[in-house]
C-alpha positions in Angstrom: 13.7 53.0 72.3 15.8 49.9 72.1 12.9 48.0 70.6 12.3 50.7 68.0 16.0 50.6 67.0 15.7 46.8 66.7 12.6 47.0 64.6 14.1 49.6 62.3 17.3 47.5 61.9 15.2 44.4 61.0 13.1 46.5 58.5 16.2 47.8 56.9 17.4 44.2 56.3 14.1 43.0 55.0 13.9 42.3 51.3 11.5 44.7 49.5 9.5 41.8 48.1 6.3 43.8 48.9 7.3 46.1 46.2 8.6 49.6 46.8 5.5 51.3 45.5 3.1 49.2 47.6 5.1 49.7 50.8 5.5 53.4 50.1 1.9 53.8 49.5 1.0 51.8 52.6 3.3 54.0 54.8 1.9 57.2 53.3 -1.6 56.1 54.0 -0.8 55.2 57.6 0.7 58.7 58.1 -2.0 60.5 56.2 -5.0 58.6 57.9 -3.5 57.8 61.3 -3.8 61.2 63.0 -0.2 61.1 64.3 1.4 64.2 65.7 3.9 65.9 63.3 6.8 64.8 65.5 5.9 61.1 64.9 5.1 61.1 61.3 8.6 60.2 60.0 8.9 57.4 62.5 5.5 56.1 61.7 6.2 56.2 58.0 9.5 54.4 58.4 8.0 51.7 60.7 5.0 51.1 58.4 7.3 50.8 55.4 9.6 48.4 57.3 6.7 46.3 58.6 5.4 46.0 55.0 8.7 44.9 53.5 9.3 42.5 56.4 5.9 41.0 56.0 6.6 39.8 52.5 10.1 38.5 53.3 9.3 36.9 56.7 9.0 33.1 56.8 8.5 32.5 60.5 5.4 30.5 61.0 4.9 31.9 64.5 4.5 35.4 62.9 2.1 34.3 60.2 -0.9 36.2 61.6 1.0 39.4 61.9 2.5 39.1 58.5 -0.9 38.5 56.9 -2.3 41.5 58.7 0.4 43.8 57.3 0.0 42.4 53.8 -3.8 43.0 54.0 -3.3 46.6 55.2 -0.8 47.2 52.3 -3.4 45.9 49.8 -5.9 48.4 51.3 -3.4 51.2 50.7 -3.0 50.0 47.1 -6.7 50.3 46.5 -7.4 53.9 47.6 -6.0 57.3 48.5 -9.1 58.2 50.5 -8.8 57.9 54.3 -12.4 56.9 54.9 -12.1 54.1 52.3 -8.7 53.1 53.7 -9.9 52.9 57.3 -13.0 50.9 56.2 -10.8 48.5 54.4 -8.3 48.1 57.2 -11.1 47.9 59.8 -12.6 44.9 57.9 -9.4 42.9 58.3 -9.8 40.2 60.9 
């Protein structure tokens, strides 16, 4: 729970360089296509959106791989609204 609070705080401080519409769409697709229980959907949306925004504002070289992963997933969300296409796209990310 403490980790979640820290992640949400960091996400709230991140600059929205990813672009609000891209990060919103990414978070929406994560919830829509992720088969999360209803009780976890708001949290999942907020975390996905925060990670997307943090990925574009993060400059820590140690986190480069994670940052690139979230950027790639956000690009997948930008390309489609179909879950099977979204999952195929995110599944192809290395």
